[in-house]
PyMOL Python script that loads the backbone (N, CA, C, O; Angstrom):
from pymol import cmd

cmd.read_pdbstr("""\
ATOM      1  N   MET A   1      17.367   2.975   6.006  1.00  0.00           N
ATOM      2  CA  MET A   1      15.860   2.283   5.809  1.00  0.00           C
ATOM      3  C   MET A   1      14.738   3.678   6.164  1.00  0.00           C
ATOM      4  O   MET A   1      15.138   4.211   7.200  1.00  0.00           O
ATOM      5  N   LYS A   2      13.703   4.271   5.708  1.00  0.00           N
ATOM      6  CA  LYS A   2      12.859   4.705   5.715  1.00  0.00           C
ATOM      7  C   LYS A   2      11.894   4.424   7.125  1.00  0.00           C
ATOM      8  O   LYS A   2      11.731   3.259   7.489  1.00  0.00           O
ATOM      9  N   GLN A   3      11.482   5.169   7.629  1.00  0.00           N
ATOM     10  CA  GLN A   3      10.483   5.108   8.412  1.00  0.00           C
ATOM     11  C   GLN A   3       8.955   5.775   8.015  1.00  0.00           C
ATOM     12  O   GLN A   3       8.620   6.959   8.013  1.00  0.00           O
ATOM     13  N   THR A   4       8.444   4.987   7.800  1.00  0.00           N
ATOM     14  CA  THR A   4       6.669   4.947   7.257  1.00  0.00           C
ATOM     15  C   THR A   4       5.587   5.771   8.139  1.00  0.00           C
ATOM     16  O   THR A   4       5.574   5.418   9.318  1.00  0.00           O
ATOM     17  N   ALA A   5       4.820   6.639   7.848  1.00  0.00           N
ATOM     18  CA  ALA A   5       3.898   6.950   8.507  1.00  0.00           C
ATOM     19  C   ALA A   5       3.348   6.691   9.880  1.00  0.00           C
ATOM     20  O   ALA A   5       3.357   7.389  10.894  1.00  0.00           O
ATOM     21  N   VAL A   6       2.786   5.292   9.592  1.00  0.00           N
ATOM     22  CA  VAL A   6       2.578   4.243  10.331  1.00  0.00           C
ATOM     23  C   VAL A   6       3.368   4.057  12.004  1.00  0.00           C
ATOM     24  O   VAL A   6       2.929   4.166  13.149  1.00  0.00           O
ATOM     25  N   GLU A   7       4.749   3.721  11.412  1.00  0.00           N
ATOM     26  CA  GLU A   7       6.007   3.328  12.323  1.00  0.00           C
ATOM     27  C   GLU A   7       6.095   4.813  13.006  1.00  0.00           C
ATOM     28  O   GLU A   7       6.281   4.684  14.216  1.00  0.00           O
ATOM     29  N   TRP A   8       6.023   6.091  12.630  1.00  0.00           N
ATOM     30  CA  TRP A   8       6.029   6.945  13.267  1.00  0.00           C
ATOM     31  C   TRP A   8       4.817   7.682  14.260  1.00  0.00           C
ATOM     32  O   TRP A   8       4.993   8.519  15.145  1.00  0.00           O
ATOM     33  N   LEU A   9       3.851   7.220  13.906  1.00  0.00           N
ATOM     34  CA  LEU A   9       2.564   7.538  14.513  1.00  0.00           C
ATOM     35  C   LEU A   9       2.646   6.462  15.710  1.00  0.00           C
ATOM     36  O   LEU A   9       2.250   6.841  16.812  1.00  0.00           O
ATOM     37  N   TYR A  10       3.166   5.051  15.562  1.00  0.00           N
ATOM     38  CA  TYR A  10       3.403   3.997  16.569  1.00  0.00           C
ATOM     39  C   TYR A  10       4.184   4.523  17.607  1.00  0.00           C
ATOM     40  O   TYR A  10       3.806   4.554  18.778  1.00  0.00           O
ATOM     41  N   ASP A  11       5.577   5.055  17.089  1.00  0.00           N
ATOM     42  CA  ASP A  11       6.243   5.404  17.994  1.00  0.00           C
ATOM     43  C   ASP A  11       5.801   6.529  19.037  1.00  0.00           C
ATOM     44  O   ASP A  11       6.129   6.602  20.221  1.00  0.00           O
ATOM     45  N   GLN A  12       4.963   7.402  18.295  1.00  0.00           N
ATOM     46  CA  GLN A  12       4.623   8.354  19.172  1.00  0.00           C
ATOM     47  C   GLN A  12       3.396   8.100  20.168  1.00  0.00           C
ATOM     48  O   GLN A  12       3.075   8.859  21.082  1.00  0.00           O
ATOM     49  N   LEU A  13       2.950   7.246  19.927  1.00  0.00           N
ATOM     50  CA  LEU A  13       1.624   7.020  20.627  1.00  0.00           C
ATOM     51  C   LEU A  13       2.287   5.920  22.088  1.00  0.00           C
ATOM     52  O   LEU A  13       1.857   5.875  23.240  1.00  0.00           O
ATOM     53  N   THR A  14       3.317   5.231  21.533  1.00  0.00           N
ATOM     54  CA  THR A  14       4.158   4.194  22.518  1.00  0.00           C
ATOM     55  C   THR A  14       4.876   4.857  23.439  1.00  0.00           C
ATOM     56  O   THR A  14       5.211   4.455  24.554  1.00  0.00           O
ATOM     57  N   SER A  15       5.108   5.933  22.907  1.00  0.00           N
ATOM     58  CA  SER A  15       6.204   7.136  24.015  1.00  0.00           C
ATOM     59  C   SER A  15       5.177   7.737  24.828  1.00  0.00           C
ATOM     60  O   SER A  15       5.691   8.365  25.754  1.00  0.00           O
ATOM     61  N   THR A  16       4.016   7.776  24.829  1.00  0.00           N
ATOM     62  CA  THR A  16       3.061   8.592  25.784  1.00  0.00           C
ATOM     63  C   THR A  16       1.902   7.864  26.426  1.00  0.00           C
ATOM     64  O   THR A  16       1.532   8.075  27.581  1.00  0.00           O
ATOM     65  N   TRP A  17       1.390   7.049  25.649  1.00  0.00           N
ATOM     66  CA  TRP A  17       0.181   6.845  26.798  1.00  0.00           C
ATOM     67  C   TRP A  17      -0.012   5.499  26.164  1.00  0.00           C
ATOM     68  O   TRP A  17      -0.300   4.632  26.989  1.00  0.00           O
ATOM     69  N   PHE A  18       0.071   5.081  24.886  1.00  0.00           N
ATOM     70  CA  PHE A  18      -0.239   3.600  24.395  1.00  0.00           C
ATOM     71  C   PHE A  18       0.542   2.452  24.605  1.00  0.00           C
ATOM     72  O   PHE A  18       1.710   2.552  24.231  1.00  0.00           O
ATOM     73  N   ASP A  19       0.192   1.377  25.113  1.00  0.00           N
ATOM     74  CA  ASP A  19       0.441   0.088  25.588  1.00  0.00           C
ATOM     75  C   ASP A  19       1.112  -0.654  24.528  1.00  0.00           C
ATOM     76  O   ASP A  19       0.355  -1.262  23.772  1.00  0.00           O
ATOM     77  N   LYS A  20       2.067  -0.719  24.355  1.00  0.00           N
ATOM     78  CA  LYS A  20       3.129  -1.287  23.135  1.00  0.00           C
ATOM     79  C   LYS A  20       2.517  -2.897  22.915  1.00  0.00           C
ATOM     80  O   LYS A  20       2.419  -3.244  21.738  1.00  0.00           O
ATOM     81  N   ALA A  21       2.110  -3.880  23.950  1.00  0.00           N
ATOM     82  CA  ALA A  21       1.426  -4.944  23.886  1.00  0.00           C
ATOM     83  C   ALA A  21       0.569  -5.184  23.201  1.00  0.00           C
ATOM     84  O   ALA A  21       0.473  -6.174  22.476  1.00  0.00           O
ATOM     85  N   SER A  22      -0.365  -4.103  23.358  1.00  0.00           N
ATOM     86  CA  SER A  22      -1.734  -4.358  22.548  1.00  0.00           C
ATOM     87  C   SER A  22      -1.753  -3.495  21.536  1.00  0.00           C
ATOM     88  O   SER A  22      -2.845  -3.330  20.992  1.00  0.00           O
ATOM     89  N   GLY A  23      -0.959  -2.981  21.191  1.00  0.00           N
ATOM     90  CA  GLY A  23      -0.915  -2.216  20.081  1.00  0.00           C
ATOM     91  C   GLY A  23      -0.209  -2.928  18.962  1.00  0.00           C
ATOM     92  O   GLY A  23      -0.202  -2.330  17.886  1.00  0.00           O
ATOM     93  N   THR A  24       0.424  -4.171  19.025  1.00  0.00           N
ATOM     94  CA  THR A  24       1.119  -4.823  18.120  1.00  0.00           C
ATOM     95  C   THR A  24       0.354  -5.331  16.800  1.00  0.00           C
ATOM     96  O   THR A  24       0.758  -5.115  15.657  1.00  0.00           O
ATOM     97  N   ASP A  25      -0.965  -6.131  17.178  1.00  0.00           N
ATOM     98  CA  ASP A  25      -1.668  -6.395  15.923  1.00  0.00           C
ATOM     99  C   ASP A  25      -2.104  -5.475  15.332  1.00  0.00           C
ATOM    100  O   ASP A  25      -2.239  -5.508  14.109  1.00  0.00           O
ATOM    101  N   ILE A  26      -2.464  -4.309  16.161  1.00  0.00           N
ATOM    102  CA  ILE A  26      -2.852  -3.197  15.093  1.00  0.00           C
ATOM    103  C   ILE A  26      -1.592  -2.522  14.390  1.00  0.00           C
ATOM    104  O   ILE A  26      -1.490  -2.380  13.171  1.00  0.00           O
ATOM    105  N   LEU A  27      -0.781  -2.184  15.199  1.00  0.00           N
ATOM    106  CA  LEU A  27       0.455  -1.938  13.941  1.00  0.00           C
ATOM    107  C   LEU A  27       0.961  -2.755  12.527  1.00  0.00           C
ATOM    108  O   LEU A  27       1.569  -2.352  11.535  1.00  0.00           O
ATOM    109  N   LYS A  28       0.474  -3.963  12.870  1.00  0.00           N
ATOM    110  CA  LYS A  28       0.841  -5.026  12.047  1.00  0.00           C
ATOM    111  C   LYS A  28      -0.167  -4.590  10.773  1.00  0.00           C
ATOM    112  O   LYS A  28       0.208  -4.270   9.645  1.00  0.00           O
ATOM    113  N   LYS A  29      -1.640  -4.671  11.297  1.00  0.00           N
ATOM    114  CA  LYS A  29      -2.383  -4.281  10.166  1.00  0.00           C
ATOM    115  C   LYS A  29      -2.508  -2.878   9.658  1.00  0.00           C
ATOM    116  O   LYS A  29      -3.019  -2.817   8.540  1.00  0.00           O
ATOM    117  N   ALA A  30      -2.208  -1.867  10.135  1.00  0.00           N
ATOM    118  CA  ALA A  30      -2.124  -0.810  10.065  1.00  0.00           C
ATOM    119  C   ALA A  30      -0.602  -0.645   8.629  1.00  0.00           C
ATOM    120  O   ALA A  30      -0.578   0.119   7.664  1.00  0.00           O
ATOM    121  N   LYS A  31       0.448  -1.678   9.061  1.00  0.00           N
ATOM    122  CA  LYS A  31       1.586  -1.451   8.000  1.00  0.00           C
ATOM    123  C   LYS A  31       1.110  -2.265   6.908  1.00  0.00           C
ATOM    124  O   LYS A  31       1.191  -1.674   5.832  1.00  0.00           O
ATOM    125  N   GLU A  32       0.652  -3.405   6.843  1.00  0.00           N
ATOM    126  CA  GLU A  32      -0.126  -4.138   5.660  1.00  0.00           C
ATOM    127  C   GLU A  32      -0.998  -2.940   4.965  1.00  0.00           C
ATOM    128  O   GLU A  32      -0.885  -2.607   3.785  1.00  0.00           O
ATOM    129  N   MET A  33      -1.751  -2.446   5.772  1.00  0.00           N
ATOM    130  CA  MET A  33      -2.476  -1.412   4.342  1.00  0.00           C
ATOM    131  C   MET A  33      -1.773  -0.416   4.160  1.00  0.00           C
ATOM    132  O   MET A  33      -2.265   0.203   3.217  1.00  0.00           O
ATOM    133  N   GLU A  34      -0.802   0.138   4.577  1.00  0.00           N
ATOM    134  CA  GLU A  34      -0.127   1.226   4.340  1.00  0.00           C
ATOM    135  C   GLU A  34       1.067   0.741   3.040  1.00  0.00           C
ATOM    136  O   GLU A  34       1.532   1.566   2.254  1.00  0.00           O
ATOM    137  N   LYS A  35       1.413  -0.700   3.021  1.00  0.00           N
ATOM    138  CA  LYS A  35       2.185  -1.066   2.261  1.00  0.00           C
ATOM    139  C   LYS A  35       0.993  -1.252   0.694  1.00  0.00           C
ATOM    140  O   LYS A  35       1.334  -0.730  -0.368  1.00  0.00           O
ATOM    141  N   GLU A  36       0.165  -1.741   0.763  1.00  0.00           N
ATOM    142  CA  GLU A  36      -0.616  -1.983  -0.312  1.00  0.00           C
ATOM    143  C   GLU A  36      -0.937  -0.452  -0.837  1.00  0.00           C
ATOM    144  O   GLU A  36      -1.182  -0.077  -1.984  1.00  0.00           O
ATOM    145  N   GLN A  37      -0.869   0.167   0.162  1.00  0.00           N
ATOM    146  CA  GLN A  37      -1.236   1.845  -0.407  1.00  0.00           C
ATOM    147  C   GLN A  37       0.032   2.622  -1.408  1.00  0.00           C
ATOM    148  O   GLN A  37      -0.045   3.335  -2.409  1.00  0.00           O
ATOM    149  N   ILE A  38       1.346   2.035  -0.501  1.00  0.00           N
ATOM    150  CA  ILE A  38       2.225   2.695  -1.216  1.00  0.00           C
ATOM    151  C   ILE A  38       2.526   1.675  -2.875  1.00  0.00           C
ATOM    152  O   ILE A  38       2.921   2.064  -3.974  1.00  0.00           O
ATOM    153  N   ILE A  39       2.200   0.541  -2.471  1.00  0.00           N
ATOM    154  CA  ILE A  39       2.370  -0.231  -4.003  1.00  0.00           C
ATOM    155  C   ILE A  39       1.386   0.381  -4.762  1.00  0.00           C
ATOM    156  O   ILE A  39       1.854   0.735  -5.844  1.00  0.00           O
ATOM    157  N   ASP A  40       0.261   0.639  -4.640  1.00  0.00           N
ATOM    158  CA  ASP A  40      -1.031   1.279  -5.385  1.00  0.00           C
ATOM    159  C   ASP A  40      -0.486   2.485  -5.952  1.00  0.00           C
ATOM    160  O   ASP A  40      -0.787   2.825  -7.096  1.00  0.00           O
ATOM    161  N   SER A  41       0.342   3.193  -5.185  1.00  0.00           N
ATOM    162  CA  SER A  41       0.467   4.529  -5.885  1.00  0.00           C
ATOM    163  C   SER A  41       1.455   4.329  -6.916  1.00  0.00           C
ATOM    164  O   SER A  41       1.353   4.684  -8.091  1.00  0.00           O
ATOM    165  N   TYR A  42       2.548   3.649  -6.301  1.00  0.00           N
ATOM    166  CA  TYR A  42       3.762   3.057  -7.363  1.00  0.00           C
ATOM    167  C   TYR A  42       3.052   2.737  -8.799  1.00  0.00           C
ATOM    168  O   TYR A  42       3.094   3.394  -9.839  1.00  0.00           O
ATOM    169  N   TRP A  43       2.607   1.915  -8.605  1.00  0.00           N
ATOM    170  CA  TRP A  43       1.555   1.641  -9.939  1.00  0.00           C
ATOM    171  C   TRP A  43       0.645   2.946 -10.707  1.00  0.00           C
ATOM    172  O   TRP A  43       0.401   3.202 -11.886  1.00  0.00           O
ATOM    173  N   ASP A  44       0.359   3.483  -9.650  1.00  0.00           N
ATOM    174  CA  ASP A  44      -0.495   4.624 -10.429  1.00  0.00           C
ATOM    175  C   ASP A  44       0.435   5.600 -11.081  1.00  0.00           C
ATOM    176  O   ASP A  44       0.134   6.171 -12.129  1.00  0.00           O
ATOM    177  N   GLY A  45       1.535   5.781 -10.471  1.00  0.00           N
ATOM    178  CA  GLY A  45       2.516   6.489 -11.097  1.00  0.00           C
ATOM    179  C   GLY A  45       3.676   6.114 -12.185  1.00  0.00           C
ATOM    180  O   GLY A  45       4.267   6.899 -12.927  1.00  0.00           O
ATOM    181  N   CYS A  46       3.836   4.738 -12.082  1.00  0.00           N
ATOM    182  CA  CYS A  46       4.681   4.412 -13.566  1.00  0.00           C
ATOM    183  C   CYS A  46       3.908   3.841 -14.691  1.00  0.00           C
ATOM    184  O   CYS A  46       4.298   3.813 -15.858  1.00  0.00           O
ATOM    185  N   ARG A  47       2.491   3.272 -14.132  1.00  0.00           N
ATOM    186  CA  ARG A  47       2.029   2.344 -15.610  1.00  0.00           C
ATOM    187  C   ARG A  47       2.726   1.614 -16.151  1.00  0.00           C
ATOM    188  O   ARG A  47       2.635   1.401 -17.360  1.00  0.00           O
ATOM    189  N   ASN A  48       3.866   0.877 -15.140  1.00  0.00           N
ATOM    190  CA  ASN A  48       4.322  -0.150 -15.988  1.00  0.00           C
ATOM    191  C   ASN A  48       3.704  -1.681 -15.339  1.00  0.00           C
ATOM    192  O   ASN A  48       4.098  -2.376 -14.403  1.00  0.00           O
ATOM    193  N   TRP A  49       2.596  -1.825 -16.276  1.00  0.00           N
ATOM    194  CA  TRP A  49       1.751  -2.922 -16.001  1.00  0.00           C
ATOM    195  C   TRP A  49       2.314  -4.384 -16.474  1.00  0.00           C
ATOM    196  O   TRP A  49       1.777  -5.464 -16.230  1.00  0.00           O
ATOM    197  N   ASP A  50       3.810  -4.114 -17.385  1.00  0.00           N
ATOM    198  CA  ASP A  50       4.249  -5.427 -17.615  1.00  0.00           C
ATOM    199  C   ASP A  50       4.901  -6.074 -16.568  1.00  0.00           C
ATOM    200  O   ASP A  50       4.940  -7.295 -16.725  1.00  0.00           O
ATOM    201  N   ASN A  51       5.421  -5.662 -15.561  1.00  0.00           N
ATOM    202  CA  ASN A  51       6.257  -6.156 -14.425  1.00  0.00           C
ATOM    203  C   ASN A  51       5.442  -6.250 -13.136  1.00  0.00           C
ATOM    204  O   ASN A  51       5.972  -5.494 -12.322  1.00  0.00           O
ATOM    205  N   GLU A  52       4.572  -6.748 -12.701  1.00  0.00           N
ATOM    206  CA  GLU A  52       3.786  -6.691 -11.595  1.00  0.00           C
ATOM    207  C   GLU A  52       4.591  -6.992 -10.581  1.00  0.00           C
ATOM    208  O   GLU A  52       3.981  -6.705  -9.551  1.00  0.00           O
ATOM    209  N   LYS A  53       5.770  -7.471 -10.303  1.00  0.00           N
ATOM    210  CA  LYS A  53       6.789  -7.554  -8.920  1.00  0.00           C
ATOM    211  C   LYS A  53       7.477  -6.453  -9.250  1.00  0.00           C
ATOM    212  O   LYS A  53       8.624  -6.526  -8.809  1.00  0.00           O
ATOM    213  N   GLU A  54       7.272  -5.509  -9.810  1.00  0.00           N
ATOM    214  CA  GLU A  54       8.665  -4.299  -9.725  1.00  0.00           C
ATOM    215  C   GLU A  54       7.762  -3.249  -8.566  1.00  0.00           C
ATOM    216  O   GLU A  54       8.520  -2.499  -7.951  1.00  0.00           O
ATOM    217  N   ALA A  55       6.681  -3.145  -8.301  1.00  0.00           N
ATOM    218  CA  ALA A  55       6.071  -2.696  -7.134  1.00  0.00           C
ATOM    219  C   ALA A  55       6.179  -2.896  -5.877  1.00  0.00           C
ATOM    220  O   ALA A  55       6.240  -2.041  -4.993  1.00  0.00           O
ATOM    221  N   GLU A  56       6.211  -4.346  -5.750  1.00  0.00           N
ATOM    222  CA  GLU A  56       6.533  -5.130  -4.497  1.00  0.00           C
ATOM    223  C   GLU A  56       8.053  -4.691  -4.206  1.00  0.00           C
ATOM    224  O   GLU A  56       8.381  -4.214  -3.120  1.00  0.00           O
ATOM    225  N   GLN A  57       8.929  -4.886  -5.242  1.00  0.00           N
ATOM    226  CA  GLN A  57      10.295  -4.872  -5.080  1.00  0.00           C
ATOM    227  C   GLN A  57      10.908  -3.741  -4.572  1.00  0.00           C
ATOM    228  O   GLN A  57      11.916  -3.653  -3.870  1.00  0.00           O
ATOM    229  N   TYR A  58      10.001  -2.684  -5.118  1.00  0.00           N
ATOM    230  CA  TYR A  58      10.657  -0.990  -4.772  1.00  0.00           C
ATOM    231  C   TYR A  58      10.055  -1.027  -3.325  1.00  0.00           C
ATOM    232  O   TYR A  58      10.804  -0.544  -2.476  1.00  0.00           O
ATOM    233  N   TYR A  59       8.878  -1.494  -2.884  1.00  0.00           N
ATOM    234  CA  TYR A  59       8.229  -1.495  -1.386  1.00  0.00           C
ATOM    235  C   TYR A  59       9.362  -1.922  -0.387  1.00  0.00           C
ATOM    236  O   TYR A  59       9.634  -1.349   0.668  1.00  0.00           O
ATOM    237  N   ASN A  60       9.927  -2.947  -0.872  1.00  0.00           N
ATOM    238  CA  ASN A  60      10.463  -3.990  -0.174  1.00  0.00           C
ATOM    239  C   ASN A  60      12.318  -2.886   0.202  1.00  0.00           C
ATOM    240  O   ASN A  60      12.873  -2.461   1.215  1.00  0.00           O
ATOM    241  N   GLU A  61      12.570  -2.872  -1.058  1.00  0.00           N
ATOM    242  CA  GLU A  61      13.801  -1.985  -1.144  1.00  0.00           C
ATOM    243  C   GLU A  61      13.713  -0.592  -0.453  1.00  0.00           C
ATOM    244  O   GLU A  61      14.720  -0.066   0.020  1.00  0.00           O
ATOM    245  N   THR A  62      12.617  -0.071  -0.412  1.00  0.00           N
ATOM    246  CA  THR A  62      12.503   1.313   0.441  1.00  0.00           C
ATOM    247  C   THR A  62      12.425   1.445   2.164  1.00  0.00           C
ATOM    248  O   THR A  62      12.896   2.164   3.046  1.00  0.00           O
ATOM    249  N   TYR A  63      11.312   0.009   2.005  1.00  0.00           N
ATOM    250  CA  TYR A  63      10.759   0.316   3.306  1.00  0.00           C
ATOM    251  C   TYR A  63      11.307  -0.972   4.497  1.00  0.00           C
ATOM    252  O   TYR A  63      11.305  -0.899   5.726  1.00  0.00           O
ATOM    253  N   ASN A  64      11.661  -1.889   3.786  1.00  0.00           N
ATOM    254  CA  ASN A  64      12.114  -2.994   4.759  1.00  0.00           C
ATOM    255  C   ASN A  64      13.706  -3.236   5.098  1.00  0.00           C
ATOM    256  O   ASN A  64      14.043  -4.127   5.878  1.00  0.00           O
TER     257      ASN A  64
END
""", "prot")
cmd.dss("prot")
cmd.show_as("cartoon", "prot")
cmd.util.cbc("prot")
cmd.orient("prot")
């Protein structure tokens, strides 16, 4: 599984000064935003409008 930019940033912050407990909600929201950006980018790149589930499947296979 690849590490996303949001996950990398979270790891960096929690290993230095950021409190993991207070950052959980922030991380969840940031990952959801990043997921939407990745899916949108996929659609922009492939222009395959016939199969809307394909972008979601790409994200899940790559990042989950």
